[in-house]
Steps between C-alpha positions, in 0.01 A plus 500: 500500500458716819825683493789567264829317504548265791820297486468431857754484768693250302781250568508122524463336839719198529406304811727245665369156587438362845241511776412752766430452867151657477254201506300451181723716282772385256647616178312381195757258349799710393341847483185706479512762231276801517403687175324839521345619171737287301830587677679299763484648846778548754443380851703662778537324834363154550432302175143439387369166644209267427263445792433127430212490751303780339642498149606858525819678393627718792732788427657793689238773521731794395627317191146419388359851573778663294468257210120556456533878500493617865730798543763454770367798693159326512641181670481506872625249763398510866762308709286509814208324340677321217271666254574582137295748302515604133292740297463493120261700293267575797503134631656448831582141614607431856640162617602386848723216601321174573164652441266364224307834507626768272358850467430639156412876520424447867262204445582151632563234228583136584800321354566123503871543562627735775814714464800344678851615585782311334847630582471877493218505250124497551359265236152571366267308267594621144160430333296667773700822497526520118125439450395747770703768312330432174725225351456142389727205568557171329703211651700267283604193704745221430734540316475880461418606857419843381246768597380746233355824638313732262433849634334598170794695379668270244861499420461656158210742490557609146244280327256732323138490613238429250312814411128512536264676270353810652126519546488814296799498263621828377719589203856564602624861473846609397682659784617855457855409573536132415781309672677181413418218745799419713683816390584588859698175551871508454629350174589132499873435563621293213866508587676165564583410855619187685341612825239264630280795610517691180153567369147573639370374832211512732592557867323499838625574846420290806268785604307482178641794308498428130746609231598436132862548404717492191859419567702638201831368360665836584421451873222759496146401589141611453285435799148577605324462831158368393359550843582875507501555120852649527753435224878578505827442320783347705818292490597152617811294537569130560801351669466128536163429649475849649271759329501874574227721363464880524195705403238731644258202509723230654855497630699240691735207488371150468621145485363317202361156567388304190214245512321311228146376541299334216777603261455875597794684641453714808746707691484594866661845564604462864595789715618511862186701568226230456237770406703571188503144368364469143413225247530549122408295199551577128216639289482600134578852390143539386371411847747736657409779267123443546515612865795737495 
């Protein structure tokens, strides 16, 4: 796997039925679901649609860029030219309304479905953008009407890799000050709790910042920002579907939104500041401890 811990910009997109005025475009049956690295994706603005003439799923450019790992600061929109631009890991993709010519790192690349304006959203061809930024897509038609995007991250990156034998094996030496593996991780909280979020979780922000967190029964928490390698103790409180967390790593108030996909529970942590939106899913304590 290329990078650690991608839960994606998660959330389930429920799309209403009906047809749109743009010729050649219609909703695929009842909905089109977009999955990124195993987790459902949120679509803001116009719903994703199926271009029946080209067999392409079209989606608002900003929602797609954010979901596949483009930081919000790296997304640009030029109103005068109706041009969208996103940069991810050194790859810049630029798309212009009604043009079948995109630019990838400044070079022209042809598309078979041009971006179009629907409502207030510029819709771009999902598979083209994802593939140019290093991903793979798989379409599941009737009755699923679902697109799976793999950006090479994987939802659960904890599977151990198979060790290879070194060319010149050496005898292991005993360290001067041996340590116990995982000794830096906080102890597992075994106290009983009826809270749905009690336990250990993997978390990722909409901007790609990755965390692991243990919510304890006593309303304290252990949290580590994997991206910056900073760990902290903190507190949290829940009132209804509102979660408040306080720590040196992450603080804020969020509205919990529960989703279930393939029997796996996900929570969206929604904040009025869209850049602070997070998605979390439960992981085992051993997985939590292995990266803390």
